[in-house]
N, C-alpha and C positions, 0 to 999 in steps of 0.2 A: 769388509772383506770376509768371505766365507772361510770355513775350516779348510776346504780344498785349496783356496788361494793361499792361506797361511802355510800349508804343507809344501806347496810349490815354492814359496818364498824361502822356507827353511832349507829345502834341497838346493836352491840356488846359492844360498849362503854357504852351505857345506862345500859346494863345488869351488866357490871363491876361496874358502879357507884352505882346501886341499892344494889348489894351484899355487897359492901364495906361501904355503908353509912346509910342503913336503920335504924340502931339503933341510929345513931346520930340524924336523923330526929325525932324519937320517944322521945329521951331525950330532944329535943328542943320543945316538945309539939305539934309536927305535927304527921300525920298518916304515917305508914310505906309505904303504897301504893303511897304516894306522891313522894317518891324517885324513883319510877319506870316509871313515865309518862314523856316521852321525852319533852324537853323545859320547861314544867310546873315545873319539878323537879328543874331546874336551877333557875327559878323565885323564888320558895320557898326557895332554898338554899341562894339566895341573901338576903332574909328576915332574915334567921337564922344568917347570918354573918353580918347583919346590913349594907349591901351595897345596892346601888340603883338597881332597877329591870333591868335598861338598860345595866348593866354589862353583862346580858345574851346575848345581841346582840353581844358584843365584843367576846364572846366565839365562835361565828360562823363566825367571820371575819378572813379569811386566813392570816397567818403571825402574825397578832395582837393576835390571840388566843394562839400563842406560848408563849407570855408574860403573857396573862391573866390566863391561866391554873395554872402555878406555884403560881401566886398571890392568886387565889381562894383556892388552896390547903393549903397555909400557913394561910390564913384568917380562913379557916374551923377549923384547929386544934387549933388555938388560941382562937376560940370561945368556945373551951372546955378545956381551961386552959393550953394548951401546948405551952408555950411561949419561951422556951429555944432555944439557938442557935443550940443545938444538934437536937431538934425536927424539927426546920426549915430546917436544912441541910438534915435530913433523909427523910422528905416528898418530897423535891426537887430531891434528888439523886435517890429515888425509884420511881420517876414519879407518885407520889401521892399514891402509894400502902402502904405507911406507915399508911395511914388512916385506912386500914384493921386492922392493929395491934391495933390501938386505939379503933376501932369499936367493936372488939371482946374480947379484953383482959383487957381493962382498965375501971375503974369506970368513967362513963360519967357525968361530972358536967358542964352543960351548963351555960355559963355566958351571960345572956340576955342583960345586959346593959354594955357590954364590952367597955372600953375606946379605941376609934379608933385612937387616936393620938399616933404616934410612941413614944416609951419610951426614945429615945436618938436623939441627933442631927444627927448622922449618919443614923439612921433609917428614919428620916424625909427626909434626903437628898436622900436616895435610893428610897423612895416612890415617891418623886417629879420627879426624873429622869425617873422612870419606866413609869409614866403616861405622861410625856413629850414625851417619845419615842412612846407610844401608839398613842397619838394625832398626832404626826408628821408622823407616819407610815400610819395612815388613810388618812391624807392629801396627802402624797406622792403617795399612791397607787390609790386613787380614785378621787382626786381633782386636784392637781397641783404638777408637778415634776420639779426640777431644771435640767438644761441641759447646757452643754458648747459646743460652736462651735469650733471644732478642726481643720477644713480644710477650704480652700477658695472656695469650690464648689458653695456657694451661695453669694459670695462677691458682693458687694455693698448693698445688702439687709441685709444679716447677715455677720458680720465680724469675722474673727478668733479672739478669745478672748472675744466674747460676751457671757454673762451668761444669760440664758433664764429661764422663767417660761413656762412650757408646760402644757396646759389645758388637763385634761383627760376627762372632761365632755362634751366638744363640740361634739365629735364623739361617746361618750359613753365610760365610764370607763370599762376596762376588770377586771374581778376577776383574781387573780394570778393563773397561771397553776401550780406553784410550791409552795405548802403550807409550806414546810419545808425550810425556807430560813432566812438568817440574815437580819433584818429589815433595810430598807432605803439604801441598797447598791444594785448594779446590780449583775454581775456574779462573782465578786472577792472582797474579803475583803481587803480594803486599808491597806497599810503598810505590812500586813502579806503575801499578794499576793496569798492566797489560795482560792479555790472555795467556794462561799458563800451559796451554796444550796445543797440539796439532789435531785437527778434526779427523785427519786421515793419516795412517790406516786405522781401521777399527777391528777389535777382536770380538768375535761373536759372544753373546751373553753366555756366561757359565757361572754357576753358583756351587760352592762346596756344600756338602751335607751339613745341616745344622742339627742341634740336639733338641730343638724346641720349635713348635709351630706358633704362629701368631695367635694369641688368644684374644677373645673379646675383652675390651677395656685395657689391653696392653698399651703403654706409651711407645710409639714407634718413630724412629727417624727415617725419612724417605726422601727421594728426589722428587721435587715438585713436578707432577706430570705435565702441566701446561706450560712449563718453562721451556717451550720448544717453538714459540710462536713469535711472529712479528708484532702482533697485538695480543697482549696477555690479559686484556679485559675479558672476564669470563663470558660476558654477554655478546662479545664480538670476536671470539677466538678465531684467528685466521693466520695463514702463513705456513711455511714449511719448517722442517726440523732445523733448529739453530744450534742446539747443543747435543753432544752425546749424552746417553742416560746418566753416566757416572759424573758428568759435569753440570747437570742441572742443579738448581738451588736446593739446598738442604732444608727440609721442614721437619717439625716435630709436632705430632698431634696424638690424640688418643684414638685407638682403633675401636670404634663402637659397633662395627658390623663386619663379620667375617664371611668368606665364601659360602653361598647357599642360604644366607639369611634373607628374610623379608624385613625391611627397615622402614620406619615411619617416624616423623617428628610431629608431636602435638604440643602446642604452647611452649615450644623450646625443649621439651623432654623427648628423649629417644625411646621408641618402642621397637622391640625385636620380636618378630613372629607373634605380634599382638600383645606382648607383655612389656611393661615398663622396664627399661634397662636399669639394673642395680649396679651402681658404681662402687669401687673400693672406698673404704672409709677415709682415705687421704684425699680423694677427689671431692672438690667443692664446686658445684655448679654456680655460675654467676649470671645475672641478667642486668640490664640497665634500666635506670629509673630517672624520670624527670624529677628534680628536687628543687622546690622553691624555698629559698632561704630568706629570712627576714631582713638580712643585711648582706652586703657583698663580703665575700671571704678574702682575707689576705693570705699570704703564703704561710704564715704561722698557723692560721686556722686550718688550711689544707693539710699541712704536715700533721697537725693534731688529729684531724679526722681520719687520715690514713692509718695512723698508729692506734688510735683509741677504738675505732670501729672496723679496722681491717678492710678498708675500702681500697680497691685496686686502682681504679682510674677515676679521675675527677676532671671534668672539662666544662667549658661554657659554650653551649650551642648557638647562642644568640648574643652578639656583642652589644646589642641595644638593650638587653635586659640583664644587668649585672647581678640580679638575684636568682637567675635561673641556671641550674647546673645539671649535667648528666653524670650520674655516678653508677659505677659497675660494682655490684656486691652480691653476696650470697643472701639467701632468704633469711638466715639467722642474723647476719649483719644488718639487714634492712629493718628487721623487727627491733633491734637494739637502737639503731640510728633514729627511729621515729621519736624516741624520747629526748633527742638532742634539743636543747632549749631554743635554738634558732630555726628549727625546721617548721616551715609553714604548711608544706604539702609534699607528699611523695606519690608519684603516679607511675606505675610500671609501663614501659614502652613495649607494646605488643602489636603485631600485625594481625589483621583479621584472617580467618581461615579461607576466605574467598579472594583475598587480595593477591594479585599477580605481580611478581617481581621478576623482571626480565633478566636480572643478573643471577638468577638461581637455576641450577641444573634441573632439567636438560635444556633450558633456554628455549622453551617452546610454549606458545600461548595456549595450546590445548591442555597444558598442565598448569593450573592457576595456583602455583606454590610460592612460598616465601621462606624466610629464615625460621619462622616459628611454626609454620604448618607445611609439612613436606611429605610426599610419598603417599602410599607405600611404593617401594621399589624393590627389585630383586638384585642381590649382589652376586655377580657371576662367579661360577665355580668351574675349574678346569675339568673338561670332559663332559660337562652338562650342555644340553641343547635347548635353545629357546626359539619360540616362534618369531619370525621377522615379518612385520607389516608396517604400514604407515604410522601406526600408533606406537610401536615399540622401537622403531629405528632411531628416534632421537636419543635413546639411552645408550645404544650400542654402536652408533656410527663411528665415534672416535676410537672405540676399542678395535673395531674391524679395520679401519683405515690406518690408524697410527700405532697403537700399542701392539697389535698382532699383525700389522702390515709394515709400515715404514720402518719401525724399529726392529723388525725381524727380516728386513731386506726384501719385503714383498710390496709390490706396487698395487695396493688395493684402492679402489675408487667406488664409493657408494653414490648412486643416482636414483631418481625416482621417475617412473613413467606412469603418470596418474597416481594411483594408489599402489602400484607394483614397485617394490624395492628391487634395485638392480645392483649386482656386484660385478664390477668390470664388464658391464654390458649384458650380464646374464641374470635371469630372474633369481632372487634370493628369498626363500620362504622360511628357512630356518638356519641357525648358526650354532656350531659347537665351539665352545671357548677352549683356547689353548693354554690359558693361564688362570690362576686364581686372582681375585680382586678384593679390595678392602675399602672400608668406608671410614675415613679419618675426620674427626671433629675436635674442636677445642672445648674446654670446660667453661671458658668465658664466652658464653653462647652469642652475645651480641657484639663481641669484639674479637672475632676470629674469622679469618679467611680460610675456609676449610672445604670439605667435599661438597657442601651444599652449593658452593659456587662453581667448582670445576669437576666434580664427579669422582669416578672410581680411581683408586691407586692400584696399578698392576704390581704383582709380586716382584717383577724384575726391577722395580724402582725402590724396593725396600733396602735401606742401608743397614739398620741394626736396631738394637734395643738399648735405651739408656739404662745404666745400672748403678751409677755412682755420681754423686755431687762432690767434687773435690775442692771447690772453692765457690764462694758466693759473695757478690758485692751489690749493695743497694745504691743505685744511681741517684735516688732522691735525697739521700742523707747528706748532711754537710760535714766536712772534715774527713780525712782519710780513714782514721780508725773507726769512725761512726759508720762508714760505708761497709765495713767488714761484718758479714753475718757469721760470727764464729759458730753459732749453733747449727749451721748447715754444712760446715766443713766436714768432709768424709762421712756423708750420710748416704744411705741407699735410696734409690728412686722407688723401688717396689716395696712390698710388705704392708703391714697394717699398723695402725697406731701412729703416734707422733714419731717423726724421724729421730733416730738416735745418732749423735755424732761420735765417730770413732777417731777423732783427731788426736785426742790425748794419747790413746793407745798407739797411734802411728808415731807420735813424737817419742814416746818411751821406747818403742821398737827401734826407731832410727838411732837414738842415742846409744842404745845397747849394741847395735850393729857397729857403729863407729868406734865405740870403746873396745869392743872385741877385735876389730880390725887393727886398731892401733896397738893393742897388746900383742897380737900375733906378729905384726911387723917388728916390734921391739924385741920380741923373743927370737925371731929369725935373725935380726941384726947382731944380737949377742953371740949367737952360734957362729 
């Protein structure tokens, strides 16, 4: 739905509100016209129901307003003496239209000094839960979101089992595209396993100003761009949009290319504008190796190798050869591991520079690229114009049709007439980008599904910046306490040098706060 459509909807809601409540306003000592003025009528209503004016703001915050509207409906009828459970159920089940019945058929007795305290313990409990959910939803949507690292694509910087806080405000928080959604969950309601949202209506994309641009080598959480397809295999991407942008799967990768960059991959290493990309010191590139061991490894051996040589992934590629393993490790780990007494041979697994992999972007045989040798490509920048022809359109087709088409409400269709590229039936010789795009890759280069498979990430898909690891659990460890990585609790994601845990400082501050709070309450009780 466009902004014009939303404006019309808001005006319709205002008319419904006026028709259904004007007599209530008059009974409360206000003027009838006050019920008809958008926004102002909500501020006046907050005075009528003895609630703070800033509740009005919450009525316009997507998702939060799904909670606030029923609360305001209930508060409104209770301000006119309708306190029964039946009244509460009717106003909620009729989506507030029960107020019409009260407005036109009942004697209106406004209770100016209504007791706002819930009449029962259960009522107080429900009230507390509702506003806790409201506060948490605002924080989750616009400030900070929890995120869990599920894969080893950024190992050594972020580990499988790290629990992160992702900042929404660094790059600017997005308002939700999907206003009808279950609060604080993504695309599925936990346990029930059902869709958590309604695809319609949709709010046009809007992002609040951030205080930081995405820099090269930043770790970024984003919505997976190709999570919109019937078939998500990168080599055979097809189908129409399935999910709204804000409900696509969350991914986390390192941004190795920013708008305007020329990017190339040589032997697994990234080159930007012809120069090798220099990663932060916490980042450790990993590659995989065929490793021939003199004897089959048992689980104790594998656990020892993981711990002793800091090897991330160990697997057997061939069940018929129990001595052959694939191991993912850094160059430093590989050099140390070569001295392990049972190593017979280590061979790096590399693709040749001329070897074509159809699963690699742009999925076109005229570009014989693979995971280890890729590019160079141009990373699109908003406002910049590129030449469009039969050679360049494989890179930009999805941008034009989907990212700057379907997801912006435009029905773009790219076709070719011989070598001539056509946009909606008209010749297309150049194109000016509407958005910035980014190139996201994992540090575990041979165990990361990243931009080499599915291409560019548009800025409207960016979720936020991971800033803090608040907990970390090692799924490979045995025993509950052995799983806990205490040294990673309350560590920062960015910065240089070995991560420093602030967990002890947090515990001390928490104990200090609780002691002070208890002292203050005891002092107040004595008075």
